[in-house]
C-alpha positions as CSV (number, residue, x, y, z in Angstrom):
1,M,18.8,-112.5,194.5
2,P,22.1,-112.5,192.4
3,E,22.4,-110.0,189.5
4,I,21.5,-111.2,186.2
5,S,24.9,-110.2,184.8
6,L,26.2,-113.0,187.4
7,I,24.0,-115.5,186.2
8,I,24.8,-115.1,182.7
9,F,28.5,-114.8,183.2
10,Q,28.2,-118.4,185.2
11,V,26.3,-119.8,182.4
12,L,28.8,-118.7,179.8
13,N,31.6,-120.0,181.9
14,G,29.8,-123.3,182.3
15,L,29.0,-123.6,178.5
16,I,32.4,-122.8,177.5
17,W,33.9,-125.4,180.1
18,G,31.4,-127.7,179.1
19,V,32.2,-127.8,175.3
20,I,36.0,-128.1,176.2
21,I,35.1,-131.4,178.5
22,A,32.9,-132.3,175.5
23,L,36.0,-132.8,173.4
24,L,37.8,-135.0,175.9
25,A,34.6,-136.9,176.4
26,V,33.6,-137.5,172.8
27,G,37.1,-138.5,172.2
28,L,36.8,-141.0,174.9
29,N,33.6,-142.2,173.7
30,L,34.6,-142.6,170.1
31,I,37.5,-144.7,171.2
32,Y,35.2,-147.1,173.3
33,G,32.3,-147.1,170.7
34,L,34.7,-148.5,168.0
35,L,37.6,-150.2,169.8
36,N,35.9,-151.1,173.3
37,I,39.2,-149.6,174.9
38,V,38.5,-147.3,178.0
39,N,41.3,-144.9,177.4
40,V,42.4,-143.7,181.1
41,A,45.2,-141.9,179.6
42,Q,42.5,-139.3,178.0
43,G,43.2,-136.8,180.9
44,A,47.1,-137.0,180.6
45,L,46.7,-136.4,176.8
46,F,44.6,-133.4,177.8
47,M,47.7,-132.4,179.8
48,V,50.0,-132.6,176.9
49,G,48.1,-130.6,174.7
50,A,48.2,-127.7,177.3
51,Y,51.8,-128.1,177.7
52,I,52.4,-127.9,173.9
53,A,50.3,-124.7,173.9
54,W,52.7,-123.6,176.7
55,L,55.8,-124.2,174.6
56,A,54.3,-122.6,171.5
57,V,53.8,-119.4,173.3
58,T,56.9,-119.3,175.3
59,Y,59.3,-120.3,172.6
60,I,57.5,-119.4,169.3
61,G,55.5,-116.6,170.6
62,S,52.2,-118.0,168.8
63,F,49.3,-119.7,170.7
64,F,47.7,-120.3,167.4
65,I,50.8,-122.6,166.5
66,G,50.1,-124.5,169.4
67,L,46.6,-124.9,168.6
68,V,47.4,-126.6,165.2
69,I,50.3,-128.6,166.1
70,A,49.0,-130.0,169.6
71,P,46.1,-132.1,168.1
72,L,48.4,-133.2,165.2
73,V,51.3,-134.4,167.2
74,V,49.2,-136.1,170.0
75,G,47.0,-137.6,167.4
76,V,50.0,-139.1,165.8
77,V,51.2,-140.4,169.2
78,G,47.7,-141.9,169.8
79,L,47.8,-143.7,166.3
80,T,51.1,-145.2,167.1
81,V,50.1,-146.4,170.7
82,E,47.3,-148.0,169.3
83,R,49.3,-149.7,166.6
84,T,52.4,-150.7,168.8
85,V,50.8,-151.2,172.4
86,L,47.0,-151.5,172.4
87,R,46.6,-153.6,169.2
88,P,48.5,-156.8,170.4
89,L,46.1,-156.5,173.7
90,A,43.1,-156.2,171.7
91,K,41.5,-159.7,172.8
92,S,42.3,-158.5,176.4
93,P,40.1,-155.4,177.4
94,E,41.5,-155.4,180.9
95,L,44.8,-155.4,179.5
96,T,44.2,-152.4,177.5
97,I,42.9,-150.4,180.6
98,I,46.4,-151.3,182.5
99,A,48.1,-150.2,179.2
100,T,46.7,-147.0,179.1
101,I,47.1,-146.5,182.9
102,G,50.5,-147.2,182.3
103,L,50.5,-144.6,179.6
104,M,49.1,-142.1,181.6
105,L,51.7,-142.5,184.3
106,M,54.5,-142.2,181.7
107,L,53.1,-139.0,180.4
108,E,52.5,-137.5,183.8
109,Q,55.9,-138.6,185.1
110,G,57.5,-137.0,182.0
111,A,55.8,-133.9,182.1
112,L,57.1,-133.7,186.0
113,W,60.6,-134.7,184.8
114,L,60.8,-132.2,181.9
115,F,59.0,-129.2,183.6
116,G,59.1,-129.6,187.2
117,G,56.1,-129.3,189.5
118,D,55.8,-125.7,189.1
119,V,52.4,-124.2,187.9
120,R,52.8,-122.8,184.5
121,S,50.2,-120.0,182.7
122,V,49.4,-119.3,179.3
123,A,48.5,-115.7,178.5
124,S,45.4,-115.2,176.7
125,P,46.0,-114.6,172.8
126,I,43.0,-112.6,172.4
127,D,42.5,-109.5,174.6
128,F,39.3,-107.8,173.6
129,T,36.1,-108.1,175.4
130,V,32.5,-108.6,174.6
131,P,29.8,-106.5,176.1
132,I,26.8,-108.7,177.4
133,A,24.3,-107.7,180.0
134,G,26.2,-104.8,181.2
135,M,29.3,-106.8,181.9
136,F,32.5,-107.4,179.8
137,Y,33.2,-111.1,179.1
138,P,36.4,-112.2,177.8
139,G,36.7,-112.6,174.0
140,F,39.0,-115.5,174.0
141,R,36.5,-117.8,176.0
142,I,33.9,-116.8,173.0
143,F,36.6,-118.0,170.6
144,V,37.1,-121.3,172.6
145,A,33.4,-122.1,172.5
146,L,33.3,-121.2,168.6
147,V,36.3,-123.6,168.1
148,A,35.2,-126.5,170.2
149,V,31.9,-126.2,168.6
150,L,33.1,-126.1,165.1
151,V,35.5,-129.0,165.9
152,L,32.3,-131.0,167.3
153,V,30.0,-130.3,164.4
154,G,32.7,-130.9,161.9
155,L,33.7,-134.3,163.6
156,W,29.9,-135.1,163.3
157,I,29.6,-134.1,159.5
158,F,32.9,-136.3,159.1
159,L,31.4,-139.5,160.8
160,Q,28.1,-139.1,159.0
161,K,28.8,-137.9,155.5
162,T,32.2,-139.3,154.5
163,Q,33.4,-142.6,153.5
164,Y,35.5,-143.0,156.7
165,G,32.4,-142.4,158.8
166,L,30.4,-145.4,156.9
167,W,33.8,-147.6,157.4
168,T,33.5,-146.5,161.0
169,R,30.0,-147.8,161.4
170,A,30.8,-151.0,159.6
171,V,33.8,-151.9,162.0
172,K,31.6,-150.9,164.8
173,F,28.9,-153.4,163.7
174,S,31.4,-156.2,162.9
175,P,35.2,-155.7,162.2
176,S,35.6,-159.2,160.4
177,I,32.4,-158.3,158.2
178,A,33.9,-155.0,157.4
179,S,37.2,-156.4,156.5
180,A,35.3,-159.2,154.1
181,F,33.9,-156.2,152.0
182,G,37.2,-154.4,151.8
183,V,36.9,-152.0,154.5
184,P,40.6,-151.2,155.9
185,T,39.8,-152.1,159.5
186,D,43.4,-151.7,161.0
187,R,43.6,-148.2,159.5
188,V,40.2,-147.0,160.7
189,I,40.9,-148.5,164.1
190,A,44.3,-146.4,164.3
191,L,42.9,-143.4,162.9
192,T,39.9,-143.4,165.3
193,F,42.2,-144.0,168.4
194,G,44.3,-141.0,166.9
195,I,41.4,-138.5,166.5
196,G,40.1,-139.3,170.0
197,A,43.6,-138.4,171.5
198,G,43.7,-135.4,169.1
199,L,40.6,-134.0,170.5
200,A,41.9,-134.6,174.0
201,A,45.0,-132.2,173.1
202,L,42.9,-129.9,171.6
203,G,40.7,-129.6,174.8
204,G,43.9,-128.9,176.7
205,V,45.3,-126.1,174.5
206,L,41.8,-124.4,174.5
207,A,41.8,-124.6,178.4
208,S,45.6,-123.8,179.0
209,P,44.9,-120.0,179.3
210,I,41.9,-120.4,181.6
211,V,43.5,-122.9,183.9
212,N,47.1,-123.6,185.4
213,V,49.1,-125.8,183.4
214,R,50.7,-128.5,185.6
215,P,51.8,-132.2,185.1
216,D,48.7,-133.5,187.3
217,M,45.9,-131.2,185.7
218,G,44.5,-134.2,183.8
219,L,43.4,-136.0,187.0
220,D,41.3,-133.0,187.6
221,V,39.2,-133.6,184.4
222,L,39.6,-137.5,184.1
223,I,36.7,-138.4,186.5
224,T,34.4,-135.9,185.2
225,V,35.0,-137.0,181.5
226,F,34.2,-140.8,182.9
227,I,31.1,-139.5,184.3
228,I,30.0,-137.7,181.7
229,V,30.6,-140.7,179.2
230,I,28.6,-142.9,181.5
231,V,25.6,-140.2,181.7
232,G,25.8,-139.6,177.9
233,G,25.9,-143.2,177.2
234,L,28.6,-145.4,176.0
235,G,29.2,-145.0,172.2
236,N,26.6,-142.1,172.2
237,L,28.7,-138.9,171.2
238,L,25.9,-136.4,171.3
239,G,24.9,-137.7,174.7
240,S,28.4,-137.0,176.0
241,V,28.1,-133.1,174.5
242,V,24.9,-132.8,176.2
243,A,26.0,-134.2,179.6
244,A,29.0,-132.3,179.7
245,V,27.3,-129.0,179.0
246,L,24.5,-129.8,181.5
247,M,27.0,-130.8,184.5
248,T,29.4,-127.9,183.9
249,T,26.1,-125.2,183.4
250,S,24.5,-126.7,186.5
251,E,27.6,-126.6,188.7
252,G,28.2,-123.0,187.6
253,L,24.8,-121.8,188.5
254,A,24.8,-123.7,191.6
255,G,28.2,-122.0,192.5
256,I,26.5,-118.5,192.7
257,F,24.3,-119.7,195.8
258,T,26.3,-122.2,197.5
259,S,30.3,-123.4,197.9
260,P,31.9,-125.2,194.9
261,T,31.7,-128.6,196.9
262,N,28.2,-128.1,197.3
263,A,27.6,-127.0,193.7
264,R,29.6,-130.0,192.4
265,M,27.1,-132.2,194.5
266,I,24.1,-130.7,192.9
267,S,25.5,-131.0,189.5
268,L,25.8,-134.7,190.1
269,I,22.4,-135.1,191.6
270,A,21.2,-133.6,188.5
271,L,23.2,-135.9,186.3
272,T,21.9,-139.1,188.6
273,L,18.2,-137.9,187.7
274,I,19.4,-138.2,183.9
275,V,20.7,-141.7,184.5
276,L,17.4,-142.5,186.2
277,R,15.7,-141.1,183.4
278,W,17.7,-142.5,180.6
279,P,19.8,-145.5,181.9
280,D,21.4,-146.5,178.8
281,G,22.3,-142.8,178.1
282,I,20.7,-139.6,177.0
283,G,18.0,-140.2,174.6
284,A,18.7,-143.6,174.2
285,K,15.8,-145.7,172.8
286,G,14.5,-148.4,175.2
287,D,15.0,-146.2,178.1
288,K,13.1,-147.1,181.2
289,R,9.9,-144.8,181.6
């Protein structure tokens, strides 16, 4: 029987990685829910955020500057891409998928050209540890969880309690009707894509001291993020968060008893059972009983 400290360690690791992945999944789901665009470049934007963190630490000496700059820079890039590339293709969803695949390849090849294929590492900006159940857990990971949760809660409040959130729901219901009532539809759509892109970059910054920074790191999380969005439910932001945490936590716990490959299989089986219970997404009304 594994020690309780090991179990707690794995659960915490799963929770923390889960909220990082949830940032990407919520961003992807937000874009799809409003724009009906499957942003295949979400993983590459995650990678860009990680490289901005590495640049900030290497040349400025501050991880926290990267934490602030990366979501803003990538958010502006996302907003620009939506206006210049994706908006003309809005009536052809299949072309937007091809366009975001092209963006993904451009970002990955650009990173490979600029930084080479060498693995980069970002030193943890926080050195203290937290005593938990007889072990010392890295304080930076607790910080990561707090930042991710605060951002997700802040996004929920922003979408539910502000005029922009009301506009978002109106545009999602019907862009033409929303425009007729004076909603700045184009601005809402562009800003939404920017927010989704910024969330991916934020996830990359938070993950950079935990994982290796390399040009193809976005591919590692992209498939996981798509699985989470499907399990959580298309357009269901809360479902994406729940699915992300469930997947990473179950995989972490299973990793105590078996190999990483088997642990991933166990987590996927758990998600499959959730899909069978809620085929339209976690907690969705009208699910099959």
